[in-house]
N, C-alpha and C positions, 0 to 999 in steps of 0.2 A: 688504435685502428688507422692505418694509412689513409691518405687523402691524396686527391689528385687535382690539379686545375684543369677547368673544362671551358674552352674557348668556342664559341658559337658565332661565325660571321656569315655574311651573305646579304641581299639585297634587301631593299625596303619592303615592309608589308609583306612578308613571305613566312610569318609566323616564327621568327626565331624568338622573340620575347616569351611568347606561349610556351613554346618548347622548353627555353631555358627555365621558365618559373617552375613548369612541372617538374621537371628533372631534379631542379635544386630541393623541392618541397618532398619528393620521393626519397632521395637519399641523403636529407638533411644537412645540405649545402647552403653555403650563403649566394644568395642571387644578385648581381649586381646588372641593372638595365643602363648600359652605357649610353644608348640612345637617348634616354631620357635626361641625361646629363646635358647633351648639345641641346636638346629642345628646351631645357631650363634655361640655360644661357641665352637662347633666341628668344624666349620668353621676357627675360630681363630687359634685353636689346630694345625689344618692342615696346615694353612698359617704359622704357628710360628716352625715349625719342632718339635711340642710336641708329634707325634706318633714316635715311634721307632721300630725296628725289635722284641722288647720285649713287645710292646703295648705301653700304655699312658704314658709318663712321669708325674706322679700325682704331684710330688713335684712342679715340675716347672710350671704347669699348675694352682697350688694352689696359688703359688707366684704371677703369672700373675693377678690371679682374686683379691686375697688380695690387690694388690697394685693399683686396681681400672683400669687394663687397657683393661677390657672386658665390655665394655658399649652398652648396647641394649635398642633400643627405637623403637616405631612406630609412623609413621606419616600417616595420612589420604591420601589417593591418590583419588583427585576429578574424574578422568578418570572412575577408577573402582568402586569408591564408598566404598573401603576397603583400611585398613591401610597396608602399607609396612614396612618390616622390614628394621632396619638400626644396623650395627655394627660398633661403634666408629664413627657415623656420615656418614657412607658409605651404599649407598643405597646394600642392599646383598639379596632381595626376591627371584632372579633367582638363585644365587650361593649357597644358602641353601636348594635347591631342588634336588640338582644333585644326583645320585646314591653314588657318594663318600662320599658324606656327609651323606645319608641315611644309608650306610653299617656301619658307625662308630658312631652314634649318641648314641645307646643305651649304650653301655659301658661308654662313657660321663656322659650320664643321671643318670646312676647307682653310681656316685661317691658321696659320702655324702656331701662333701664340694660344690661341684657344686649344688645340690639339695637345701642345705641351703640357698645358695647365690640367687638362682632364686626364691625360694618359699618367701623370704624376698621381693625381688622386687616385686611379683606377687601379695602379700597380702597388700602392698602399694599402688599398683594399683587399687585395689579393694576395698578399705577401705570405700569409700562414696557409695557403692551400686552402683546400676545401671550399671552392668557390665556382659558381658557373657564372660567365661572363658572357654577353652578346653584345654584337655592335659590328663595327667595319673593318676593323684593323686588331682585333684581339690575339688572333693567331699568328700574325705577322709582325706586330708593332709591340703591345700592351704585354702578352706573355706568348713570345717566341718558342719556349721551350715547354709551352703546355701538353700535358700528357694525353689528352684527347682534343682533337680540333676537328670541327665541322663546318662545312660552307653549304650555307643553304640557298637554295633558287627556286623559282618558279616563274610561270610567264608573265609578262607585266599584265596581259588582262586577267588572268587569275588573282594577281595580288590585289589590284585595282577594286575587284568584284569583292575580295574579301574586307578591304579597306572599306568601301562603299556599305556593306553588311555590317561592318563595325560601329560606324558611325550612326547608321539607322537605328541600330539596336539599343543605341545610347541616346536616342531621341533627338541626335544633332543634325543639322542639315547636311545634305551630301549631293554632289552632283558628279556621276560616274564618270563622264567625259573629262572633266576638270580633274578627278583624281586619276585615271588614267595619264592624262598628260603630265600630272604631277609627279608620279611614278618614274614615268620615262626621263623626265628632265633630273630626279635625283639620280637614277641609275648613271646617267651621263656625268655629272658632276661630281659624284662619289668615284666614278671610276677614271676620272681624268684630273684629279686635283694632284697638285704637286707634292703635297703632304700626305702621307700613309693612304695611298688611293686604295680602294675596294679591289680586293685581288684574292684568289684563293690560293692558301700557303700551300706549297709542294707536299706538305705531309698531311695536309687536311682531307678528311672524307667527304665527298660530294654526296649531298642529298636534293634532288628535284622533288620537291612534295606538290607536285602541280596536281596529283592525281590520287594524293593520299588523304585519308582521313586523319584526324586528331589522334583517335587511339592508334591508327597505323603507325603514325609518327614517334608517338610515346613509347611503343612497344619496338620500334627499331632504333632509338635513341638508348633505350636502357640497355638493349643488347651492346650497343658500343660502349657505353659505360663499363658494364660489367667486363666485357674484355680487356679496355684499357686499364682498368684497375687491377686486374690478374696481372698484364705484364709490369706494373709499376713497380 
């Protein structure tokens, strides 16, 4: 049976990962959360004191990555039906979702040598197709020839509220104003970085899910998948 590559890009906290995970499970594809990869690098930098008063110690981080000290992998969780993120063999799915990581991930993701390393891993993961990958530059850089490209967005206020509800639902501390400010800052950094800036691919289908339910999004995405598969 033929398989395609599905690239889902868009702004932070707009539900890309939930959509991508659900679709991958429905159609039997491999799901890769590229945002989790950049979050894992950020967590590694935090744990190893690579953030200084002047910002990121880029030279030190590059050395760690070049030495192969930052190994990211995904393992399927039978209880949730979704993959969990591991950093150097340690389960970090919870740790990488904190506000501390969220507030620092965009500068890390903007570093050219970090993106080069992560994109190479992502392309290797998806070389056999049958993959659903979400992030910021999947349809423009990682898989420019993907058969189905979706660009997801929603208002900053809606995304901040969703992120707030998600954190509170996990029993984590959250402040709506701080989250909204973080969402807006990440939008700016992601859209203005020199390497692989966030932008909609010319052949991507735009989805503004500000007023959509999860069920409506799933139905919409499944229809797009069927159409793309039929054309492949």
